[in-house]
C-alpha positions as CSV (number, residue, x, y, z in Angstrom):
1,M,97.4,76.2,60.3
2,T,99.6,73.4,61.7
3,V,99.9,72.4,65.4
4,Q,103.4,73.8,65.4
5,E,102.2,77.2,64.2
6,T,99.6,77.4,67.1
7,L,102.0,76.4,69.9
8,K,103.2,79.2,72.0
9,T,106.6,79.4,73.6
10,P,107.0,80.0,77.3
11,K,108.2,83.5,76.5
12,Q,105.0,84.2,74.6
13,I,102.8,82.8,77.4
14,V,104.6,85.1,79.9
15,S,104.3,88.1,77.6
16,D,100.5,87.5,77.1
17,A,100.1,87.1,80.9
18,K,102.0,90.3,81.6
19,A,99.5,92.3,79.6
20,G,96.8,91.4,82.2
21,V,98.7,92.0,85.4
22,T,100.3,94.9,87.3
23,T,104.1,94.7,87.4
24,C,106.8,96.8,89.0
25,A,110.6,96.9,88.7
26,P,112.8,95.3,91.4
27,H,113.8,98.7,92.8
28,E,110.1,99.7,93.1
29,A,109.3,96.4,94.8
30,A,112.1,96.9,97.3
31,Q,110.8,100.4,98.1
32,R,107.3,98.9,98.7
33,V,108.8,96.3,101.0
34,R,110.6,99.0,103.0
35,E,107.6,101.3,103.2
36,D,105.0,98.7,104.2
37,P,106.6,95.5,105.7
38,G,103.7,94.9,108.1
39,T,100.9,94.9,105.5
40,L,102.5,93.9,102.3
41,F,102.5,90.2,101.7
42,L,105.8,89.2,99.9
43,L,105.3,85.9,98.0
44,D,108.3,84.0,96.6
45,V,107.1,81.5,94.0
46,R,110.5,79.9,93.4
47,E,111.0,76.2,94.1
48,P,111.8,75.2,97.7
49,A,115.5,74.5,97.0
50,E,115.9,78.0,95.5
51,Y,114.2,79.5,98.5
52,E,116.2,77.5,101.0
53,A,119.5,78.6,99.2
54,A,118.6,82.3,99.7
55,H,115.5,84.3,100.3
56,I,114.2,87.7,101.6
57,A,113.6,87.3,105.3
58,T,110.0,88.6,105.1
59,A,109.0,86.4,102.1
60,T,106.7,83.4,102.2
61,N,107.5,80.6,99.8
62,I,104.7,78.9,97.9
63,P,106.1,77.3,94.7
64,R,104.3,78.3,91.5
65,G,103.2,74.7,90.9
66,L,101.4,74.6,94.3
67,L,100.0,78.1,94.3
68,E,96.4,77.4,93.7
69,W,96.2,74.8,96.5
70,K,98.2,76.7,99.2
71,I,97.5,80.4,98.7
72,A,94.2,80.6,100.6
73,D,95.7,79.2,103.8
74,A,98.7,81.6,103.7
75,F,96.9,84.6,102.3
76,P,93.2,84.5,103.1
77,D,92.6,88.3,102.6
78,R,92.1,88.7,98.9
79,N,92.3,92.5,99.2
80,Q,95.6,92.7,101.1
81,P,98.6,94.0,99.0
82,L,100.5,91.0,97.5
83,L,103.9,91.3,95.8
84,V,105.0,88.2,93.9
85,H,108.6,87.5,92.9
86,C,110.6,84.6,91.6
87,G,114.1,83.9,90.1
88,S,113.7,85.9,86.9
89,G,110.2,87.4,86.7
90,G,108.4,84.8,84.5
91,R,106.9,82.7,87.2
92,A,105.9,85.8,89.2
93,I,104.0,87.1,86.2
94,L,102.2,83.7,85.7
95,A,101.4,83.5,89.4
96,A,100.0,87.0,89.4
97,K,97.8,86.2,86.5
98,T,96.5,83.1,88.4
99,L,96.0,85.0,91.6
100,R,93.9,87.6,89.7
101,E,91.8,84.8,88.2
102,M,91.3,83.4,91.7
103,G,89.9,86.8,92.9
104,Y,93.0,88.4,94.5
105,N,92.5,92.1,93.9
106,N,95.8,93.8,94.9
107,V,98.5,91.7,93.2
108,T,101.8,93.0,91.7
109,A,104.4,90.9,90.0
110,V,108.1,91.9,90.2
111,D,109.3,92.1,86.6
112,G,112.8,91.0,87.5
113,G,114.6,88.4,89.5
114,Y,115.4,87.5,93.1
115,D,119.0,88.8,92.8
116,E,117.7,92.2,91.6
117,I,115.2,92.7,94.4
118,S,117.4,91.3,97.1
119,S,120.3,93.6,96.1
120,H,118.0,96.6,96.7
121,L,117.0,95.2,100.2
122,S,120.3,93.8,101.4
123,A,120.8,96.4,104.2
124,E,117.3,96.3,105.7
125,F,116.3,92.8,104.9
126,P,119.4,90.6,104.5
127,S,119.0,87.4,102.6
128,Q,118.3,84.3,104.6
129,G,119.3,80.7,103.7
130,G,122.2,78.4,103.6
131,G,123.8,78.8,100.3
132,E,124.2,80.9,97.1
133,K,121.4,82.9,95.7
134,S,119.5,81.3,92.8
């Protein structure tokens, strides 16, 4: 087997991670946000520029690349419901896998992007930010 044969693509890595995490569709995520805005922790793992351009008002931004270092300060209760989203679903799935490995017990990744979840929430939770959605 050559090195090239053993390398995985990002799509394969996300697919493998998805097998070990709980996911939901964007419309299901929106329903959960509507039903439980006080207890559900909505985590946006997009990059800061994406978040600043447009984000769900109740979301907290911790970029995927800083998640392991910042999550405990923002989310100390490892049993509280945590809903993770990103721009297209891939980073959310990888973040959910990492959070599970860190001991977070109630993590769900949105299997879809920011635009999809925000379109289901636009009336109750309008997008915040200064620019176009990303």
